[in-house]
C-alpha positions as CSV (number, residue, x, y, z in Angstrom):
1,M,-26.3,34.0,-16.0
2,K,-26.4,34.6,-12.7
3,I,-25.3,30.8,-10.9
4,N,-27.2,29.6,-7.4
5,R,-24.9,30.1,-4.6
6,N,-25.9,27.9,-2.8
7,L,-26.1,25.3,-5.5
8,L,-22.5,26.0,-6.2
9,C,-21.7,25.6,-2.5
10,L,-23.5,21.9,-2.5
11,F,-21.6,21.1,-6.0
12,L,-17.7,21.9,-4.3
13,I,-19.0,20.2,-0.9
14,F,-19.6,17.0,-2.8
15,F,-16.7,17.6,-5.1
16,I,-14.2,17.4,-2.4
17,A,-16.0,14.6,-0.3
18,S,-16.3,12.5,-3.0
19,A,-12.2,12.9,-3.3
20,C,-11.8,11.8,0.0
21,Y,-12.6,7.8,-0.4
22,K,-10.9,5.3,-1.9
23,T,-13.6,3.4,-4.0
24,V,-12.8,-0.3,-4.8
25,L,-14.7,-1.5,-8.1
26,I,-14.8,-5.3,-8.6
27,V,-15.5,-5.8,-12.8
28,P,-16.7,-8.7,-13.9
29,P,-15.1,-10.7,-16.5
30,P,-14.8,-8.7,-19.8
31,K,-16.6,-10.2,-23.2
32,G,-13.9,-10.8,-25.5
33,P,-10.4,-11.9,-25.8
34,S,-10.1,-12.9,-21.9
35,P,-13.5,-14.0,-20.3
36,D,-11.5,-15.7,-17.4
37,I,-10.1,-12.7,-15.9
38,L,-11.7,-10.7,-13.0
39,S,-10.7,-7.5,-12.3
40,I,-10.7,-5.6,-9.5
41,Y,-9.9,-1.6,-9.0
42,Y,-8.5,0.8,-6.5
43,W,-8.8,4.3,-7.7
44,N,-6.6,6.9,-6.1
45,V,-4.0,5.3,-3.5
46,T,-1.6,6.9,-2.0
47,I,2.0,5.2,-1.1
48,D,4.1,7.0,0.9
49,S,7.9,7.2,-0.1
50,N,9.2,3.8,1.1
51,A,6.4,2.2,2.4
52,N,4.1,-0.4,1.5
53,Y,0.3,-0.5,0.9
54,T,-1.8,-3.6,1.8
55,F,-4.5,-4.3,-0.6
56,Y,-7.1,-7.1,0.9
57,I,-8.9,-9.1,-2.1
58,P,-10.3,-12.0,-1.2
59,Q,-9.9,-13.2,-5.1
60,I,-6.7,-13.8,-4.7
61,T,-6.3,-17.8,-3.4
62,Q,-3.4,-19.9,-3.2
63,T,-4.0,-21.9,-7.0
64,T,-4.0,-18.5,-8.7
65,I,-0.9,-17.4,-6.6
66,D,0.6,-20.9,-7.4
67,S,0.1,-20.9,-11.2
68,D,1.0,-17.2,-11.3
69,E,-2.1,-16.4,-13.0
70,V,-2.2,-12.6,-10.7
71,G,-1.5,-9.5,-12.7
72,V,-0.7,-6.0,-10.7
73,Y,-0.7,-2.9,-12.7
74,F,-0.9,0.9,-11.7
75,R,-1.4,4.2,-13.7
76,S,-1.3,7.6,-12.9
77,P,-4.6,9.4,-12.0
78,L,-2.4,12.8,-13.6
79,V,-2.6,11.0,-17.2
80,V,-4.9,11.8,-19.6
81,L,-4.1,8.6,-21.6
82,D,-5.5,5.1,-20.0
83,T,-2.4,3.7,-20.0
84,W,-2.2,0.7,-17.2
85,Y,1.3,-0.3,-16.5
86,P,2.8,-4.0,-15.2
87,L,4.4,-3.8,-12.1
88,P,7.2,-4.1,-11.0
89,Y,7.5,-0.3,-12.6
90,Y,10.9,1.4,-12.8
91,F,11.3,5.1,-13.2
92,N,14.2,7.4,-12.6
93,L,12.8,10.8,-12.2
94,D,14.7,11.6,-8.9
95,R,17.5,9.7,-10.4
96,L,17.7,7.3,-7.7
97,G,15.7,4.3,-9.8
98,S,12.5,4.6,-7.9
99,S,9.9,1.7,-8.5
100,I,6.6,0.4,-7.7
101,T,6.8,-3.3,-7.0
102,V,4.5,-6.3,-5.4
103,S,6.5,-7.2,-2.3
104,S,3.8,-9.5,-1.1
105,L,1.4,-11.9,-2.8
106,Q,-0.8,-14.3,-0.2
107,V,-4.1,-15.8,-0.2
108,G,-6.3,-12.6,-0.1
109,A,-3.9,-9.9,0.2
110,A,-1.4,-8.2,-2.2
111,T,1.9,-5.8,-1.0
112,V,3.0,-2.7,-3.2
113,T,6.0,-1.0,-2.1
114,N,6.9,2.3,-3.2
115,S,10.9,2.5,-3.6
116,G,10.8,6.0,-4.4
117,I,11.9,9.7,-2.0
118,K,8.0,10.9,-2.8
119,S,4.7,9.7,-2.2
120,A,3.1,8.0,-4.7
121,S,-0.7,8.5,-5.9
122,A,-1.8,6.2,-8.4
123,D,-4.9,3.8,-9.2
124,Y,-4.2,0.2,-9.2
125,R,-6.0,-2.9,-11.2
126,F,-5.5,-6.8,-10.1
127,D,-6.4,-9.1,-13.0
128,I,-6.9,-12.7,-11.2
129,A,-7.5,-15.7,-13.6
130,L,-10.6,-17.3,-12.5
131,G,-11.6,-20.7,-12.6
132,H,-9.0,-22.3,-11.2
């Protein structure tokens, strides 16, 4: 089978270009056991070692902060399984007790800190209770 070179180049350019963007996805509340939860996803976010990353989320209000109704989760984009881990998350791969934690939660924003010695790329999910 002969592959068209121009088509292959176009596909590669599209694939590389799409990998350079951080996509934000706001998902409506799920149908089922948690109808009052809004999940906001950030894909492939890299937080440098010993650094912070601020996510701007206008759906975070003072009421949701006061009532502790914001959940933050992460998953590695390298893992095949669709497992989301709640923050704070502690790991000991480098034997230094690294962690990924929510260091600040304020109206309209959340800051996540990577205390590790390596940059960490991951997907992040923010679950926000609605109707409060």
